[in-house]
N, C-alpha and C positions, 0 to 999 in steps of 0.2 A: 262397487267397493264404498264401502264407508269412510266416510270422511277421518274417523278417527284413526284408523288403520293407514292411511295416506299418510296424517300427521306425525301420526307417532313412528312413522319409517323416517320423516324425515329428519324427527328430533333426534331419533337412534343414531343417523346417518351425521349430523352435526354433532354428537357426541361424542362418536367416534375420530371428528377430523378436528379435537379440539371449541365446539363451540359453534363453528360454523361452517355451514357447505361450500357457502360460495361459488354456485354452479347452477346449472338449467337446469332444472325439473321438467321433462314431457310429461306435459297432459295433452288430453283430448278434450280437453272445455265441458267435461263431466260436471256432475254436481259437487265431487270434491273442491278440484278447482274451481269452484265458483262462489266456496262458503268463505263468511269471516273467519272461522278459524284456521282455513288454509292460507289465506291473504296474510293475516297473523303470525304462523308460524313462518312462512317465507321471509316474512320483514326479519322477524327474529332472527334467521337463521343464515338471510342475506341469499336466498335463494332464490333464482329469476324463473318465476314460470315459464315455459316456451310458449311462442305465440300460437 
């Protein structure tokens, strides 16, 4: 799945929740979860990738 689809989904969830997700986002340690864009979106929305 392209990183942009993953980051867009997180940003849409944050928008629906008042700007912050504050939750754990399940990842499989694939390419999107290792990208700088993914990390920036997670930090901005207070989302924690699963270990």
